[in-house]
Structures are given as structure tokens and as C-alpha cells.
Residue, then its C-alpha position, 0 to 999 in steps of 0.5 A: x486801060x494801061x493806066x488803070x491797070x498800073x494804079x490796079x497793080x500798084x495797089x494790089x502790091x500795096x495791099x499784099x505787102x501791107x498784110x504781109x507785114x501785118x500779119x506777124x503783129x497779130x499772130x500769137x508769138x507761139x506760132x511765129x517761132x515755127x520752123x516753116x514760118x521761118x523758111x517761109x520768111x527768109x524766101x519772101x523778099x526774093x519771091x517778091x522779087x521774082x514776081x516783079x521781074x517776071x511781070x517786067x519781062x518784055x516778050x509782047x514784040x516777039x514772034x516765031x519770025x523774030x531774028x537773032x538780032x533784034x533788040x526785043x529778044x536781046x533784051x529778053x535774053x538779058x532780063x532772063x539772064x539777069x533773073x538767073x543771076x539774081x536767084x544764083x546770088x541770092x541763093x549764095x548770099x541771101x542779101x536781097x540788096x546785093x543780089x538787086x545790085x547784080x541784077x541791075x548790072x547783069x541786065x545792063x552788061x547783057x544788053x552790051x554783049x548782045x549788041x556788040x557780039x551778036 
């Protein structure tokens, strides 16, 4: 079931990406010059990035009895911290690549900090 879910999710993401890329070619230019559409276009990469990160959060192995020193909790906290930094950096710079690099560095740095100091 996991592999069929992964395949379905991949095809769904591909379909959404294709549709969002194809729509501007099908819509008249007059409609594409609307300010609200420009704002939507600016936020689309960040929205996709956030959805991908949120769906990858690992919280299934957590319970109320999970201790502060558990690797599962450290991973979830690192993921939430990295997502927060990605949002902040993207809000400041509007550069998706920079935000992704910061997110990757942040998750690894936070995991290192949690493993060594908590």
C-alpha cells in the first residue's frame, strides 16, 4: 500500500504542477496582468515548498510518553525549526533556492544541536 500511495502522490503532484504551468498559456494576456494573479504567482513556489515539507514531517512515532531526549522528537523539532527558517528567509529574500539551502542547513544544524545538547 505504501508504494501505491507514493506513486499516486507523485502523479498527483505532477498533474498539479503541469496544470499550474499550462494555465498561463491558455488564459488571455489581459487576465494575466491582474495584480492578485501576480501576488499568487509570487507565493506559489513557497506554497508548494511548504506543502512538501509539511507532508514529510515525521510525527507518527510520537506519543504523550515520548521523552525530551528521543530522536523522534528531535527530528520533528528540527523539521519545524527548519520550516520556520525557510519561511522567514523566503519572506526576506524571495529567493526559493536560498530558502531551500537554508532549510537543509537548518535541519542538519538543529539535529546536531539537539543530539549534542539535549
